[in-house]
N, C-alpha and C positions, 0 to 999 in steps of 0.2 A: 553155237557152243555156249553152254551156261557159264557165266562168270563166277569164279570162286568167291564165296562169301568169306568175310573176315571172321576171325575167332578173337573177339575183343572181350575184355573184362571191365566191369564198372566197380568202382570203390566209392561207396556212399556213406557219408557221415550222417547217420540216422538222425541224431539230435539236431544237427545244423539244417538238414533238409526239412524236418518237421517244423522247427521254430521259424525258419525263414519263410516257408509257405504260409504258416499260420499268421505271421506278422502282416501278411498282405491281405488277410481277411477271407481266405478261401481254404478249402481242404483238398489235399492231393488224393487222387484215386490211385492207390498203389498198384493195382492190377493194370490199369491203363499205362502207368508210368513204366512198369516192367515190360509190357508189350512194345511201348514206344522205344525204349532202349534197345530191344531186340531187333526191331524192324528198321529203325532210323540209324542206329550205330552198330548193328550186328553184335550185340552184347550176348554172348553165350553164358557168362556167369556174372551175376550181379551180387557182389558182396555188400551186405548191409550191416554196418558196424553200429551196435546198439547196446545200451546199458541193460543188464539183466535185472528185471524186477518181477518177482514171482507172480504178482497179480496180473501181469500182462501175458500169461501163457497162451491164452486164446489168440491174441494178436500175433504172437510169434508163430504159432501153428499155421494161421492164415497166411502170413507172409512167406513161410516156407512152401506152402501148398501152391502159391501163385508164382513161384520161381526164384525167390531170393535165397541166397546162401547167407545165413545169419552168423555173424561173428560177435559173440557176447563179451562184454566187459563187466567185471564186477563193479557194483555201485556202492557208494558211500553217501552218507548224509552230511551236508555242510552244517555250519553253526546255526542256520535258520531252518533246518529240517528239509531243505531242498535236496532231491536226489541228484547225485553227480556220477557220471560214468564217462570219463574222458577217453575217447577211443582214438585220438589222433595218432599216437605212436603205433598202435596196432595196424591202423590203416596204412600208414607209411611203410611199415615193415613188410606187410603182405604185398603191397604194390611193388616195392623194390625187389622183393624175392621173385615175384612172378616175372618181372622184367628181366632180371638177371638170369633166371632159369629158362627164359624164352617160352613161358607157358601160354602166352597169348600174343596176338599180333600187335594190338594197340590197347591203351588204357584210357578210361574215362573217369575223371574225378568229379564227384558231386559234392560240392561244398562252396561256401563263400568265405571260409576261414583262411586268413593269411598265413597261418601256420603251415599250410600245404604248399606254399610258394616254392620252397626248396625241392619238394617232390616233383612239382610241375616242371621246374627248371631241369631237374635230372632227367625226367622222362622225355622232355623235349630234346635235350642233348643226345639222348640215346635213340631218338626217333621212335619212341614208344607211346607218345601222347597223342590221343585222338582229339580230345576236347575237354574243356572244363565246363561243367554245368553248375550254374549258381542259382540257388533257390530264389534269391531276390536281388534287386539292383543295389543293395547296400553291400556289395562284394568288396572285400579287402583290396586296397590299392596294390598290395604286394602280388595278389593273384592277377589283377588286371594288367600289371606290368609283365607278368611271366607268360601269359597265354591269351589267345582269343577266348572269349567266354560267350556261352549261350545262356541267357537268363530265362529261367523256367516260368517267370511271370508272363513272358511273351508267348508262352505255350499254354496259357490257362484254358483256352477253349478246348484244347485236346486233353489236358491232364486233370481238369477239375472233377472232383467227385460230384456227380449229379444226384440230387435227392430224389428218391423214388416216391411216387404218389402213394399215400396210404390207402389201402382198399381192403 
C-alpha cells in the first residue's frame, strides 16, 4: 500500500534567501531548490515573498513557471536609494491563516530572520511546523532557540546553480 504523501506549504522570505546564499559566495538554483522542497519535504505550494520591481518581470515569470507562488510586496527606496520591500508581516499572516484554516499538513519556513521566531513557536505549538531552513549559518539565535534548523549551505552540492559550458 502506498504511503500518503503530505500536503506541506513553504513560506520563503525571498530577500533573506537571496542575500543569505549570496553572502556565502554561491548562487542558488531556484529550480533545484523547488524540486528539493517538493521531494524532500512534500511541499505542494512554495510561497515566495518578494519585493515587486518592474525590471525583474522576467525573473518573476521564470519563478512562477518553475512552481513558486509569488507574493509581492510594494517596494520603496530608502534614503540611500536602496530598494526595500519588507515582506515579514505578509509571510507571517499567510502562514498563520493557512495553519488556522488547516490548508496544509505542515509548514516550512525559509529564513534566518529572528522576526519569525514567534511564528515558528506558534506553528510548533499547533504541531504545524515541519522545519526551518536557514540560508546560512548566521541564523538568528531567536530562531535557533525556537526550532531545529537545516542550514542550506550544508546542501550546497545539491542546490548550487551550476554554470553551463559556453558552446
